[in-house]
C-alpha angles and dihedrals in degrees: 000000000000126000122274091266090054100040113114100226132139112266091236091059092040089061092049097044105029091107091057092055089058096051120105095245091063091051089051090049092050090052091047092053092047091052093048091052092045088054089058096254118150112235125197136244102032114257095258091055101046092098096035092123090057094043094047095047114036117212095252094047098053112121103157131027123203115186124211131175114223136004117254108271100212126101113272097004111096120068102163102278122102116247090004129114130188120269112278095029118117111264109253119237096249091053091048087058091048088054090050091053090046089054092047093046103042104009091246111149116235113270118245091230136045102229111125096180092116089060091051093050090054093056104277107134105211099196128177116202089226116040101199138038139181121252110275094354112103113206094011093137099042115123094025098106106279092105091058090050095050092043088058090052093051092045090052092051093045094048103035101037133058135217098011124157116234114194109197114186116186134004095283094057091042091055091047091053098038092113097057113121106243090199091063101035140031111247117194118189131186140147115285115277091235115124087246094062111012094095090056092078109307094107115077096024093113097208095165098057090042091052093050093045090054093048092050092048088056097048098260131129112258120240117261096226095183109101125219118244119272094258090065090054099057089108090061093069090053101038106038 
Protein backbone atom coordinates (compact mmCIF):
# COMPACT_ATOMS: atom_id res chain seq x y z
CA UNK A 1 0.00 0.00 0.00
CA UNK A 2 1.42 3.42 -0.93
CA UNK A 3 1.97 6.34 1.42
CA UNK A 4 -0.76 8.84 2.23
CA UNK A 5 0.46 11.13 -0.53
CA UNK A 6 0.21 8.29 -3.06
CA UNK A 7 -3.05 6.70 -1.90
CA UNK A 8 -5.82 7.03 -4.46
CA UNK A 9 -8.69 8.13 -2.22
CA UNK A 10 -11.38 10.73 -2.75
CA UNK A 11 -10.43 14.15 -1.30
CA UNK A 12 -13.53 14.21 0.93
CA UNK A 13 -12.46 10.97 2.59
CA UNK A 14 -8.83 12.05 2.66
CA UNK A 15 -9.81 15.03 4.83
CA UNK A 16 -11.79 12.79 7.19
CA UNK A 17 -9.27 9.96 7.45
CA UNK A 18 -5.88 11.60 6.97
CA UNK A 19 -5.12 11.22 10.66
CA UNK A 20 -5.59 7.45 10.37
CA UNK A 21 -3.02 7.18 7.58
CA UNK A 22 -0.43 8.73 9.89
CA UNK A 23 -1.00 6.35 12.80
CA UNK A 24 1.48 3.55 13.54
CA UNK A 25 -0.98 0.76 12.74
CA UNK A 26 -1.27 1.95 9.15
CA UNK A 27 2.49 1.95 8.77
CA UNK A 28 2.54 -1.61 10.07
CA UNK A 29 -0.26 -2.58 7.69
CA UNK A 30 1.63 -1.04 4.79
CA UNK A 31 4.74 -3.04 5.66
CA UNK A 32 2.71 -6.23 6.03
CA UNK A 33 1.19 -5.85 2.57
CA UNK A 34 4.56 -5.06 1.04
CA UNK A 35 6.10 -8.16 2.63
CA UNK A 36 3.21 -10.34 1.45
CA UNK A 37 3.63 -9.15 -2.14
CA UNK A 38 7.41 -9.52 -1.98
CA UNK A 39 6.86 -13.12 -0.86
CA UNK A 40 4.92 -13.73 -4.09
CA UNK A 41 1.48 -13.86 -2.53
CA UNK A 42 -1.47 -12.69 -4.59
CA UNK A 43 -3.48 -9.98 -2.85
CA UNK A 44 -7.02 -8.94 -3.77
CA UNK A 45 -8.35 -6.56 -4.84
CA UNK A 46 -5.61 -5.04 -7.04
CA UNK A 47 -3.86 -2.06 -5.47
CA UNK A 48 -5.75 0.55 -7.46
CA UNK A 49 -9.09 -0.85 -6.28
CA UNK A 50 -8.42 -1.21 -2.55
CA UNK A 51 -10.13 2.12 -1.78
CA UNK A 52 -12.81 1.83 -4.46
CA UNK A 53 -15.64 2.15 -1.91
CA UNK A 54 -14.27 5.52 -0.78
CA UNK A 55 -13.60 6.75 -4.32
CA UNK A 56 -17.00 5.68 -5.63
CA UNK A 57 -18.96 7.20 -2.72
CA UNK A 58 -17.52 10.49 -1.42
CA UNK A 59 -18.04 11.22 2.27
CA UNK A 60 -20.57 13.99 1.77
CA UNK A 61 -22.61 11.92 -0.71
CA UNK A 62 -23.08 8.81 1.44
CA UNK A 63 -26.76 8.03 1.99
CA UNK A 64 -26.70 4.30 2.78
CA UNK A 65 -23.94 2.16 4.32
CA UNK A 66 -23.81 -1.60 3.76
CA UNK A 67 -21.11 -3.36 5.78
CA UNK A 68 -19.33 -6.50 4.65
CA UNK A 69 -16.47 -8.40 6.24
CA UNK A 70 -13.82 -9.56 3.75
CA UNK A 71 -13.18 -9.08 0.03
CA UNK A 72 -13.82 -12.13 -2.15
CA UNK A 73 -10.65 -14.21 -2.28
CA UNK A 74 -10.92 -15.66 -5.80
CA UNK A 75 -9.06 -14.33 -8.83
CA UNK A 76 -10.87 -11.53 -10.64
CA UNK A 77 -13.71 -11.21 -8.12
CA UNK A 78 -13.04 -8.38 -5.67
CA UNK A 79 -12.93 -4.77 -6.83
CA UNK A 80 -13.23 -2.90 -3.56
CA UNK A 81 -17.00 -2.98 -2.95
CA UNK A 82 -18.55 -5.41 -0.48
CA UNK A 83 -20.78 -8.14 -1.97
CA UNK A 84 -19.88 -6.93 -5.49
CA UNK A 85 -17.92 -8.70 -8.24
CA UNK A 86 -16.66 -7.49 -11.58
CA UNK A 87 -18.87 -7.86 -14.67
CA UNK A 88 -18.55 -11.33 -16.16
CA UNK A 89 -17.77 -12.99 -12.82
CA UNK A 90 -20.23 -15.57 -11.51
CA UNK A 91 -22.66 -14.03 -9.01
CA UNK A 92 -21.73 -15.21 -5.47
CA UNK A 93 -24.41 -17.00 -3.41
CA UNK A 94 -24.80 -14.19 -0.86
CA UNK A 95 -25.41 -11.67 -3.63
CA UNK A 96 -27.90 -14.03 -5.26
CA UNK A 97 -29.85 -13.95 -2.00
CA UNK A 98 -29.61 -10.16 -1.85
CA UNK A 99 -31.09 -10.05 -5.35
CA UNK A 100 -33.90 -12.40 -4.26
CA UNK A 101 -34.77 -10.09 -1.38
CA UNK A 102 -34.61 -7.07 -3.69
CA UNK A 103 -37.06 -8.80 -6.04
CA UNK A 104 -39.40 -9.67 -3.17
CA UNK A 105 -39.13 -6.19 -1.68
CA UNK A 106 -39.37 -3.93 -4.74
CA UNK A 107 -40.24 -6.29 -7.58
CA UNK A 108 -36.87 -5.72 -9.26
CA UNK A 109 -35.79 -8.84 -11.18
CA UNK A 110 -32.34 -10.21 -10.28
CA UNK A 111 -29.55 -8.71 -12.36
CA UNK A 112 -27.56 -10.99 -14.67
CA UNK A 113 -24.27 -9.75 -13.23
CA UNK A 114 -22.88 -9.01 -9.77
CA UNK A 115 -21.41 -5.53 -10.20
CA UNK A 116 -22.85 -3.09 -7.65
CA UNK A 117 -20.84 -0.09 -8.83
CA UNK A 118 -24.03 1.81 -9.82
CA UNK A 119 -25.26 1.56 -6.20
CA UNK A 120 -21.96 2.98 -4.96
CA UNK A 121 -22.15 5.89 -7.38
CA UNK A 122 -25.61 6.79 -6.01
CA UNK A 123 -24.41 7.09 -2.43
CA UNK A 124 -24.42 3.50 -1.17
CA UNK A 125 -21.11 2.96 0.63
CA UNK A 126 -20.30 -0.73 0.12
CA UNK A 127 -17.63 -1.10 2.77
CA UNK A 128 -15.78 -4.23 3.83
CA UNK A 129 -14.29 -4.24 7.33
CA UNK A 130 -11.06 -5.62 5.86
CA UNK A 131 -9.99 -4.10 2.56
CA UNK A 132 -7.55 -6.78 1.34
CA UNK A 133 -7.26 -10.56 1.37
CA UNK A 134 -4.84 -13.23 0.19
CA UNK A 135 -5.74 -15.45 -2.73
CA UNK A 136 -7.82 -18.45 -1.61
CA UNK A 137 -7.42 -17.58 2.10
CA UNK A 138 -10.57 -16.00 3.48
CA UNK A 139 -9.85 -13.76 6.46
CA UNK A 140 -6.09 -13.83 5.92
CA UNK A 141 -5.74 -10.08 6.51
CA UNK A 142 -8.07 -9.77 9.46
CA UNK A 143 -6.50 -8.28 12.58
CA UNK A 144 -3.81 -6.43 10.63
CA UNK A 145 -5.25 -2.94 11.03
CA UNK A 146 -7.93 -2.58 8.42
CA UNK A 147 -10.68 -2.95 11.01
CA UNK A 148 -9.40 0.08 12.90
CA UNK A 149 -9.34 2.09 9.68
CA UNK A 150 -12.87 1.15 8.65
CA UNK A 151 -14.12 1.71 12.22
CA UNK A 152 -12.83 5.27 11.90
CA UNK A 153 -14.74 5.71 8.65
CA UNK A 154 -18.00 4.45 10.18
CA UNK A 155 -17.54 6.60 13.30
CA UNK A 156 -16.98 9.67 11.13
CA UNK A 157 -20.17 9.02 9.17
CA UNK A 158 -22.23 8.33 12.27
CA UNK A 159 -20.96 11.41 14.09
CA UNK A 160 -20.60 13.98 11.30
CA UNK A 161 -23.56 13.12 9.09
CA UNK A 162 -27.30 12.95 9.79
CA UNK A 163 -30.13 10.67 8.70
CA UNK A 164 -28.04 7.94 7.08
CA UNK A 165 -29.20 4.36 6.63
CA UNK A 166 -26.92 1.64 8.01
CA UNK A 167 -27.67 -1.88 6.76
CA UNK A 168 -26.00 -4.42 9.04
CA UNK A 169 -26.31 -8.02 7.88
CA UNK A 170 -24.96 -10.67 10.22
CA UNK A 171 -23.48 -10.56 13.71
CA UNK A 172 -20.09 -9.25 12.57
CA UNK A 173 -21.55 -6.13 10.92
CA UNK A 174 -23.98 -5.62 13.81
CA UNK A 175 -21.14 -5.63 16.35
CA UNK A 176 -19.12 -3.24 14.21
CA UNK A 177 -22.04 -0.82 14.05
CA UNK A 178 -23.33 -1.28 17.59
CA UNK A 179 -22.37 2.27 18.62
CA UNK A 180 -24.46 4.02 15.91
CA UNK A 181 -27.01 6.44 17.38
CA UNK A 182 -30.46 5.15 16.36
CA UNK A 183 -31.97 8.56 17.09
CA UNK A 184 -29.92 10.12 14.29
CA UNK A 185 -29.77 7.29 11.76
CA UNK A 186 -31.86 4.37 10.55
CA UNK A 187 -30.16 1.09 11.45
CA UNK A 188 -31.51 -2.03 9.74
CA UNK A 189 -30.31 -5.40 11.01
CA UNK A 190 -30.86 -8.93 9.73
CA UNK A 191 -29.05 -12.26 9.47
CA UNK A 192 -26.32 -12.43 6.84
CA UNK A 193 -27.49 -13.23 3.28
CA UNK A 194 -25.13 -16.19 3.09
CA UNK A 195 -26.85 -19.49 2.21
CA UNK A 196 -25.87 -20.66 5.69
CA UNK A 197 -27.96 -18.01 7.43
CA UNK A 198 -30.30 -16.28 4.97
CA UNK A 199 -33.25 -18.51 5.85
CA UNK A 200 -32.94 -17.59 9.53
CA UNK A 201 -34.60 -14.23 8.98
CA UNK A 202 -32.84 -12.38 6.16
CA UNK A 203 -35.64 -12.93 3.66
CA UNK A 204 -38.63 -10.69 4.17
CA UNK A 205 -36.81 -7.87 5.96
CA UNK A 206 -37.36 -5.42 3.06
CA UNK A 207 -34.24 -3.28 3.62
CA UNK A 208 -34.36 -1.59 0.21
CA UNK A 209 -37.85 -0.15 0.51
CA UNK A 210 -37.20 0.85 4.14
CA UNK A 211 -34.01 2.64 3.14
CA UNK A 212 -35.74 4.54 0.36
CA UNK A 213 -38.68 5.49 2.56
CA UNK A 214 -36.29 6.90 5.17
CA UNK A 215 -34.34 8.86 2.58
CA UNK A 216 -37.49 10.38 1.13
CA UNK A 217 -38.78 11.26 4.60
CA UNK A 218 -35.58 13.22 5.15
CA UNK A 219 -35.56 15.05 1.84
CA UNK A 220 -33.10 12.85 -0.02
CA UNK A 221 -33.33 11.16 -3.38
CA UNK A 222 -34.10 7.43 -3.05
CA UNK A 223 -31.66 4.88 -4.42
CA UNK A 224 -32.43 3.35 -7.80
CA UNK A 225 -31.72 -0.24 -6.82
CA UNK A 226 -32.34 -1.70 -10.29
CA UNK A 227 -28.98 -2.35 -11.94
CA UNK A 228 -28.21 -1.72 -15.61
CA UNK A 229 -27.34 -4.69 -17.76
CA UNK A 230 -23.73 -5.83 -17.95
CA UNK A 231 -23.19 -4.25 -21.36
CA UNK A 232 -23.65 -0.84 -19.78
CA UNK A 233 -21.00 -1.66 -17.18
CA UNK A 234 -18.10 -2.42 -19.49
CA UNK A 235 -16.45 0.83 -18.48
CA UNK A 236 -16.28 -0.37 -14.87
CA UNK A 237 -13.66 -2.99 -15.65
CA UNK A 238 -11.51 -0.30 -17.25
CA UNK A 239 -12.09 2.65 -14.97
CA UNK A 240 -12.35 1.19 -11.46
